[in-house]
N, C-alpha and C positions, 0 to 999 in steps of 0.2 A: 217296614220302613228302616233304612240304614241309620246307624248311630251317627250323629254329627262328628266330624273329625276333631280330635283333640287339638287344642291350640299348639302351634309350633313356633320355633324361632323367636322373633321379638315379642309376639303375643304371649308366649309362655314365659319368656325371660323377664319381662317387665314386672309382673307381680312378684316373682322371686326376688328380684332386686329390691323392690319396695319393702319386702319382709326381711331384708338383711341377708338373704341367702346368696351371697355374692358368687361363691364358687359354683353353686348349682346353676346360676344364670350364665356364668362363663362356659360351663360344660354344654349348655344348649346352644350358645351363640357361635362357638367356634366351628362345629360341624355345619351349622346352618350357613355360615358365611363361605365355607368351602364350596357349597352347592349354589349359594345365591350371593355372589360377590358384589352385586350391584344394589344390594338392599341398604339404602342409606340409614333407615331406622335401626337396623341391626348393628351397623358400624357405630352409630351414636350410642346405643346401649353398651356396646363393648367398650367404648371410650369411657362411659360412666363406671363400668366395672373396674377399669384400670385406675380411674380417679379415686374410687373408694378404697382401693388397695394401696394408694400412694405411689402408683406406677406412672409417673408423669410422662416420660417419653413414649411408652406404648400408648398412653391415652392420646397424646398429640398425633401419633400416627393414625390411630383408629378414627379420631374425630376429623383429621385431615381427609381421610377417605370419605367420610360421611359428607363433608363439606364439598368435596369435588363432585359428589353425586347430587347434592341438593344445596346449591350455593346461597339460597335465600332463606335458610332456616335459622332463625334467631336463637333457638335453643342450642343448636349445634355450635354456633359461634360463641355463645356465652360459656358453654362447657369447654370449648377449645381455649378460651381466654383463661379459665380457671386452671387448665392444664399448663398453660404457659407460666402462670404465677408459680405453680408447684415446681416447674422446671427451672425457675430462676431467671426467666426472661419476661419481666413484667411489662416492659415497653411493648413487646409483641401482644401481650394480653390486652393492653389499652386499645391497640388498633383493632383487635377482634371485637372488643366491647363496642367500639364506635360503629363498626359495621352492623352489630346486632341492634344497636339503638337506632340506626337509620331505618331498620325494619320494624322496631317496636319502641318508638320514642316515649311512650307513656308507661313503660314498665319500670316501676320503682326499684325492683330488685336488680335490674341491669345497671341503673345509675349507682346503686349502692356498691355493687361488686366492682364496677369501674373505679369508684373512689378508692377502694382497697388496693386495686392494682396500681393506681396512680401513686398511692403512698409507698408501696413496695418499690416503685420506680424512682423514688426520691423526689416526688413532685407534690409536696403537701398542700400548697396553695390551690392547685387544680383539684386535688382530692377533696379539699373542703368544699369547693364549688359543686362537685359531683354529689357529695352527701347532702348539700343544701337543695339540690334539684330533687333528690330522693324525697326529702321532707316536704317539698312543695307538692309532690304527687301523693305522698302518704304521710300525713302529719303525725301519725301515731307509730311510726316505724322506730322501735326502740333502738335497734342496732345502728340505725343511721344517726340518732341522737348521740349514742355512745361514740361512734367513730368521728362524728363532727367534733365532739368534745376532745377526743384524742388529738385531732388535727389542730384545733385551736391551742391546745397545750404545747404542741410541737412548735407552733408559730409564735409562742410567747404571749398569747392572748388569754391569760390564765382566768381572769374574771368571767369572760365569755365562755370559756371551757367549763367552768364550774356550773354556770347556768344550764348549759347543754346537758351536762352529766346529771344534774339534778332532775331534769325532765326525763332522761333515760331511766333514772332510778324510780321515778313515779310510775312509769309505764311498765317497768320490769323489776319490781321490788325484790324478787328472788334471784336475780341474775348476779352471780358472784363476780363476773367480769366487769359489770357496770360499777359495782361497789369498789372493786380493786382500782379501776381507772379513776374513780372519784377520790380514793385515797391517795393515789399518785399525784393528782392535781392539787389536792389540799396540801400535801407535803411540799409541792413546788411553791405554793402560795404562802408557806411559812405557818400554816395552821396545823401544827403537829397533833394537837389534841383531837381535832376533828378527823384528821387523817387516821389516827389510831382507831377511832370508832368505826370509820368506814372499812378499814382493813379487817378489823375484828368481825364486823358484820359479814364481810365476804367470806372469811374463814369459817364462820358458823354455817354458812350455806354450802360451802365446798371444803369440808375438812380434810379431804383426801388429796388436795393439791399442794405438793411440796413447795412449789414456787410461791404460792400465796402465803404459806406458813413462814417461808424464809423472808418474804417482804415485810411481814408483820414483825418478825423477830428483829430484822434490821432496824426498823423505825423505833421499836422499843429500846434497843440498845442505844441509839442516838439520843433518846429522850430519858435515859436512866429509869425507864419503867421496867423493872425486873420481874414483875408478876407474870407467871406462866411461861417464862423463857424455856424451862426444861421441857415442857410439853410441846412447844413449838419446835424445838431442836429435835426431839424424838420423832415428831411428825415429818419433819424435813428428811431425816435419815431413812425413815420407813418407806417414803414414797419418792425418794430423790430420782430414782431411775425412770420414773414415769411422770415427772413434772410436766404440767400442761402449759405453763406460761413462763417458764424460765426460772432458774434458781439464782438468787443473788449470793454467789459463793463468798463474797466479801463478808457477809453476816456470819458465816460459819467460823471465820478466823478468830472471832472474839469469844467463842464458846469453849470453856475449859475442857469439855469432854471430847472435843473433835480430834480424832487421830489423823495422822498423815494420809492414811488410806481413805478416810471419810472426806477429807478436804479435796483429795484427788477426784473422788466421785462427784462432789459438788461442782468442781470446775468442769468436769467432763459433761455434766448435765447442762451447765450454762453454755458450753461450747456446742453441744448438740442443738440447742435452741437457735443459736446464731447461724448454724449451717442450714437451717430449714429454708428452702426456697432459693439457695445459692446455685447458680448455674455452674456447670463445669467450665473452667477457664481454659483457653488454649495453652499449649506449652510455652514456657518462657523462651525468648530468643537466645541463641547461644552467645557466650561471652566472646567478644572480639579477641582474636589471638594476639593482636598488636598491643593490647592494653597491658601496661606495666604496673599500674597502681590498683589496689583494691578500692572499689567504689562502695562506700558504706553510707547507707541512708538511715537517719534517725527519724522515726515516726512519733510525733507527739502533738497534743493539743495545748501544750503548756510552755510554749516558747514565749514566756511573759513573766511577770512578777509571780512566781510560783515555786513551790518546794523543789520540783524537778530542776528548774533553771538554777536555783541557788546551789544545788549539788553538782550539776553537770557543766556549768559554764566554763570552768577551768579545763575540763576534759576537751571540750570543743576547741579551746584555744591552744592546747598543747599537742593536738594531733600532728603527727609527722606528715607534712604535705608531700614529702618526697615519696612516701610509700602508700599514701591513702588520699583518695578524693572523698571529701565529707559533704553530705547533703542534709539539710534540715527540711523535713517534710511536714508541713503544717496541717493538722487535722481540725483545727478549731473553727467553729462556725457560730456566730458571725466573726468577721475579721477582728483580730486582737488590736486594741489601741496601742499606740506607741508608748514606750516607757524606757527608762535607762537600761533595764535588763534586756528588753527587746532589742534595743539598739546594740548592746554589747553582743548579744547572740547573733545578730545579723552581721556584725563585723567579723565574728569568728566563722560563721557558716556560709556567708554570702546570702543572696536572695533566697527566701524560703520558697519551696515548691508547694503550691496550693493543692492539697488533696482533700479539701473540705466539702466538695460537692456531695450533696446528699444522694445523688443518683449513683448507686454503687458501681455501675459499669464505667462511669466517667472518672470517679475517684481511682478505681483500679487501673484504668488506662493511664491516668496521670502519673501514677507511681511506677507502673511497668515501663513507661517510656524512658525512665531514667537509666535503665539497664544496670540495676544494682547488682553487685556481687553478694552483699550482705545487707539485710534489713534488720534494724534493731528497733523493736517495739518498746517504747518507753511508757506505754499506757496499760496494756493488759486488759483485764476484765473490769475496767472502770468506766465512768459515765460517758466521757467523750472519746473513748477508744474506738478504733475501727477494726476489731479482730476479724471481721468478715473479709477484710482485704488480705490479711495473713492467711486465712483459710483458703483463699483462692490463689495464693502464692504471688508475691511481688518480687521475690528474689530467690535464687537457688539455695541460699542459706538464710535462715530466719532465726532471730535470737530474741528471747524475752528478757527484759532487764528493767529493774527499778520501779516501774509503775505499779506492779501488783506483787505483793510479798508472798509468793508461792507459785505453785503450778497453775497454768492457764488451761490445762486439760486438753490441749490441742496438739495432735501429732504433727501438724504443719509447722509448729514452732520446733525447730530442730534442737535448740539449745536454751538453757537457762543459766545465767551467770550467778554464781554464789561464792561461797568460801567454806572453810572447814567448820564454821559455826552454823551457818544457816542451811547448808546442804552437806551435812556430815557424811562420811563414808558409811555405807549401809542403809542410807535413806533414799537411794536412787529409785526404789520402787514407788515412792510417793510422788513422783514427777512424771508427767507425760513427756517432758523434754529430756534431752541428754544433759547431764550436769557438768558444767565447767567451773572449776574452783579457782578463784583468784587468790593470790598468796597472802595479802594483808587483810583486807576487808572487802566484802561485796560492794560496799557503798562508796561511790565517788564523792569527793568533797572538793570544794573550791578554795585554794589558798588565797585567792583575792576576794573571798567572801566579805560582805559588808561587815565592818567593825561595829561592835556594840556602841550605841550612843551612850552619853554620860548617864549613869544610873540615877534616877530620881530618888529623893528621900523615901524611905519606907512609908512614912505617913501619907505621902501623896498617892501611894498604891493601896492604902487601906491596911497595911501590914504593921504589926507591933514593932517598936524600935528595938526591944530586947528579946522578945520571944523567939523561939526556934521556928523557922519557916520551912515546912515540908512542901515541896513544890510538886503538884500533880497536873501541870498544864499540858495534859494530853487530851486528845479528842475524847468526848464523852462516851462514844460507843466502845471504847477500849476499857472503860472502868466498869467492871462487873461487880456483883454483890460480894463475892469473896475478897476481891481486891479492896473494896471500900470498907468492909468490916475490919480488915487488917489495919488499914489506915486509921480507922477510928480507935483501934487499940493503941496505936502509937500516940495519938492525941491524948488519950486517957493516961498514958504512962509518962508523958513529957509535959509537965505543968507549963502553962502559958504558951504552949506551941499552937500554931495554926496550920491549916491545910489550904494551900493556894490552888484554886481550880479555875477552869475556863468558864463553866456555866453558860453554855451557848444559847440558852433561851430561858424565859421565865419559868417554864415548866420544869426544865432541868434543875434550876436553882431551887425551886420549891421541893422537888422530890429528894434532892440530896440533903437539903436542910432537914426535911422530915426524917430521913434515914439517920442522920446524925442525932437528932433528938431521940429517936427510938433506941439508938445505940448508946445513950448516956453521955452525949457530947453536946454542949451548947451550940446551937446553930450559928451563933456569932463567930465561932472559931473556924468556920468555913469562909474564906475570903475569895471573892470571884473577880478575876481579872477582866479587863476590857481589851478588845483587840486594838492593836496599835501598828503603826508602820514598822517595817521589818527591823530597822536599826534600833528603834525605841524598844521593840519587843525583846531584842537581844540584850539591850541595856538593863531592862527591868529584871531579866533572869538573874542578873548579878546580885540582886537583893535577896534571893532565896539562899537557904543553907544547903539543902539536899534535894535533888530531883528524885522522886519516887517513880520508878517505871511501872507500867501495867503488865499484866500477863493474863491469858496466854498470847495476847497481841501486844507486842512491845511498841514503844516509840521508835520511829525510824528517823525521819528528818528532825523531829522535835528533840530527840536525844542528841543528835549531832549539833543542833542549835545550842543546847545546854552546854555541851562540852566545849564548843567554840567560844561561848560566853564565859567559860571558866567555872561552870557549876557542875560538881560531881554528880554522877548518875548511878543510882543503885538499881540493879536489875535482877530478875529471876529468869534464868534460862529455861525455856520450855522445850517442847518436842518438835514444833513446826518451824518453818522458815520465819514466819511472822513472830514467833515466840522466842527467837534467838538473835534478832537483829541488834539489840543493844549490847549483847555479849560480844558480838563481832566488833562493834565500835570501841568498846572498852578495851578489848584485847589490842586493837590496833593503835589506841592512844596511850597504851602503857599502864592501864589501871585494871588489870584482871582481878584484883582482890575485891572489886565491887560487883563481881558476877557471883550470884548465889544460885543454888540448885534445889531450893525448896522453900516453902512459905515460912517455916520456922527459922531457917537460916537468914532469910531476907529480913524478917522482923527483928531478930536479934542484932543483926548488923546495923539496921536503921537506928535502933535504940542506942547501940554503942557509939555510933557517930554523933547522935544528938547529945550524948552525955560526955563526949570527949572532944571538946573544941580544938585541942591541939592536934589531934589526929586528923580531924576534918580540915584544919588549916594546912596541914602537910599535903593532903590530897589536892587542895586548891593550888598550892604552890607548884606541885608537879604538873598539874594540868595546864597552868599558865605557861610553863616552859615547853610543854608538849605541842602547843599550837604551832611552834616554829620548827619542831624536829620530828614529831611522830609521823609514821606512815599514813595515819588516817587523813591528815590534812596536806599530804604531798601530792598535789594534782599531777605533776609531771611523772612521778613514779607510777601512780595509778594508771595513767594513760599508756605508759610503756607496757605495763602488764596487760591492759585491755587490748592493745594492738597485737601483742604476742598471741592472745587468744584468737583474735580475728584471723591472723595469718594461718594458724593451725587449722581453723575451721575452713578457710578458703583453700588451703592445700589439700585437705581431705576431699573436698568436692572436686577440685581440678584433677585429682588422681582417680576419680570415679569411685571413691570409697563412701560408704554411708556415714551419717553422723555418728559420733561416739564420744562419750564423756572423757574428760582429761583434767589434770591439774596443771596450772600454769606455774612454771618455775620462777621463784623470785629473782629479780635482777640483783647484781652484786651489792 
């Protein structure tokens, strides 16, 4: 009796694919399909091979062939939908899922995957409904509870999100993604202690995920919880090129051991994550030959009472309208309420162009319709930024500026604006962008900035009338253990002095007081400021004696605020963009002697200034005069330099030349 024929084609490829032998399955399917081109099952399996290899377009082609041969196959439709998500066309994926559900309406997996596609398509409300339909069919579907929680968080329904994620955690207690999502939502709810516990639990379950380690490190920095930071940083670096859920490269800026090359790797890892699922966009329309002015669009979610606006308002007003068309592109969602600053910006920029639509294709279309020559991204890798728009190109020349203090790791950003301090010669390899150096300082400032309100009495602020006030009103995440230990040494060396801090939560205040106690300093010598309206905040800065900058992540806008208020700033210039910002400001305001280059020099100068009131008074006198004369606060001069940079960028592009770094020459 003859032996039965060995399985061939799909029958042989399917078990290989199930065992993870993807290439072996491919090797069987390709010759089979050359002989049997009408085998729908074989085309479906080949599509699955391509999907497992991340080959979205070949998967769509193969699954399209399968669907043409068997148009009523729900499995083929669902796989084609997944391929569309991978290819960056989630709206098409939703249509395929809808066809699949018409054939299999009681299949919870289809409803779940449809919800994920709807989210990718920027339709979180519909995604939520799809996840809830999943749960009606399969109440113990842990991933549906997880994604329902994520959607509720996106929609601002944080308490409901927490309840959904708690259910997901009960159903899948070992799932690190569930615990990470729970941590993110607890953080959004202001429950930092619980968020830390959730993140830590996730990291214990998946210690190889650099993105998770970085998220935990970021929250610990914001909460002044310095335990285990070294291990988290080492884990981030070791696994950064294989992060599974995105790296918060912002967290790396505060770590003293991070080199420029490592910060670049972190930004590139974050950029890789945001590119996942982006469709290739069509080429930009050519520039009209008749256009005389450069059309420059500023992308920001912060056209409101915000640090960016306080710095940039004067630039928007001083732009030369004869040579430039200026557009404000608003990324903020939901709409920003009106305010005096919003009204001022609208007066300078005209009506804002709304690019806040969460559907990426619509936001991209809104910006591309402007026909920009140059797009200036004022957000970078920050929470409300839309770097995915830059990754798909909204202008032939794209510039990163101000929002993120360092490289964004994106080749699609052609330029980064810096200066000789933050982007020194020889540091170009630390940036994915081409470096353009402005002549005075990288930082714009507004000559019409709000004037400080009348300074309240020290007693009203909880400060001693006669003691020396060291001011550390910087964000907590920038205050690391080395910085705080040095500050405590200053308190021990200067009797009756106090350290004035933000203390952004009860947990932060408790930890910093405990650290002071452990360092031999009475906790009462730490004074915590409350947040106040901007003019009052500037006024209260005048009651301090010396602003102590942080390192390796300097103060940026906060240092500028202090200088504007007349408060001298002492800085330590580090190695990175973020670590040299205050040095740039001090140089441009005429106080370079307050720039130090090591912890010992920083400490010695702080003590000297605390013990020599006449010297400190002289610095304050010079600073008061500089507000009207220094390049740092000359908005018109800064804008002329900025426009010179834009012209050179635009000329290179119009001449068909690739981007290249350059230095802007100072005006007379």
